[in-house]
N, C-alpha and C positions, 0 to 999 in steps of 0.2 A: 532448436529451433528457443526462442526464450519464451518462458511462460507470465507475461505478464497479464494481468487481468486486470489494470486498467490503463488510461493513453494517457490522461495530464490529467494534475491538479487545478482546479480551481479557485481555492482558496485553504490558507493553510493558515493555522494562529497556532502559535508554538504552546503546547501542552497542554491547548484549549481542545480545537476541532481541525476537522480537516475536512476537506469537497474534490473529490476525484469523478472523473466520467469515465467509461466505458462503450464506447462505438462497437454492436453488436453487427456481424456483418455475417452474411452466407460464406463467403471465403472461409473461415473457420474453421478447425478440422473438426470438432466435437459435433458441428452442426450432421456430418457423414452418419455418425450409428448411436448416437444417442437415444434420438426418437425416430426411425425415417419416417421420411413424410410430413413431420412435423416438427420445422428448425427450430427448435426451442433452446436458449440457454441452460443446461444443466444447473440446476439449485449448489450442486460443491462447487463450481465455477464461479457466480456470485459468491459464495461465501471467500471463495481465494481472493476475490477482487475486494470484498470488505475487509479482512485481514491484510491484505497488503497497504491498503488506505490507515486503516488503523493501526499496522503494525510498525507505520514509517511515521505516523503521529507521535506514537509512543517512542521508536528509538530518535528521535531527531531531538528531545529534552537533554538527554545528556551527548547529543554530537554525535551519535552512535554509538558510543563506548561501551554502552550496557549491548550483551547478545540477547535480542528478544526475539523469542518465538512462539506461535500460537500456542496456547498450552488447552484449552477448552473451550467450548462453545456451551456458556449456561440455558442460552434459548435462540429456538431460530423459527420464525413462522414467516412462512414462502406465502403470499396470496394471491397474485395472479401469474401466471407466465412468462419473462421475457422472450420476443421474438426478433427474429431478423429485421433490422434498420433501427431498432431502439436505439438510444441514448439512457444508460442506465448512470443514476446519479447518487455516490453512495456518500453516504455524511457521516461522520464519524463524529465521536464526540466522548471528550475520556469523563468516565464517573470518576476513578478513583487511582491513586497511584500508590505504591507503598512501596518498600526498600526491596522485596523480591518478585513484582509484579505489577502489572494496572490491569482494571477493566475499562471496557468501549463498549455502548451503544450503539450500532451502526445500523441506517433502515438504509433502503435504495427505492430510487425515484424512478418512471419513467413520466415527465413533465409532471403535474400535480397527482399522478395517480402514486400509489404506495405500491409496490411491491412486495418486498419483505424488510422484514427486523432481526435481528441478530443482535445477543450478549457476548462477546469475545473477551476472554480471560487471556491474559497475557504474560508469560512469564520471564526473568531473568534469568542468564545460564549461570550458575555459580560456581565457585574452583572443584566439582564434582565434573563440572564436562573438562573438555580440550581448550586449552588456552586460545588465542586469535578470535581475530574475526569471523564474523561466518561467512562473509562473501571477499572478496577481493578488492580492497577500499578504491584502485580505480575504475575496476568496471559497476563496481555500485555508485559511485557519482556520478559516470556515463549516465546509468541507469534514472538515477535522482535529477542529472539534468533534462532526461527526458523527456519526462515526467514533472519538466517547469515548478517543478518543487519550489529552485531559486528563484522564479519570476511570481509569484505568489504568496511567497511565506512571510510572514511577521511575526516578530519577538511579540512580549507582551508591550514592549511601548510603542508597538505597530510600525519597527523598525526590519528593515530585510534584512532578514537570516540570507546566512551565509555557509558557503561548506567548509565544512572542520579541516583546520591546516595540515592534519595529516591525510585527509583527501587528498586534496589540494598537492599536496607534497607527491602523495602515490600514483597521479594522475600524471605530475609532470615526468615522473622517470618512466612512467609507459611510454610517452610520447619522445623522450630523448632515447631510449633502449631502439626506438623504433624508428631513430633518424628523423624525427617531426622536428625535432628542435632544433 
């Protein structure tokens, strides 16, 4: 099973902000045992969706060359539960980017109702950690495409963003190895 906690991006502005949505459904496993008889989305999974939204925003600035990890939650405030049938809208805004990481503020809304506010700190892994990407580039590109990142993403000049060439090369190699090209 894949643990994606967003369904797609609806807006993405390189180095500035990103908006994604998550449709909360009764068919998701977490509703079976989190609060029996009261199917709500666990706050920790909302944080994960917020982190995926903001983390992709942070990573895309470098063409996903930086290895970005969630390092710390500075603040998390949850206002009301998110129920099955809700469509969560995560809005991430980059507050600060330094050589060793970034800070983003992220909110979660259902319609106009504020559900949560979280401040997240991301770290860029340095040479103390094993080299190489955190995810297989070909698989990661599949995920980014399924999130519609390249359908809505724009750069600083309003021009469409495109996948990094190394990711396109990895995708092509994967298809060739599978005999699909």
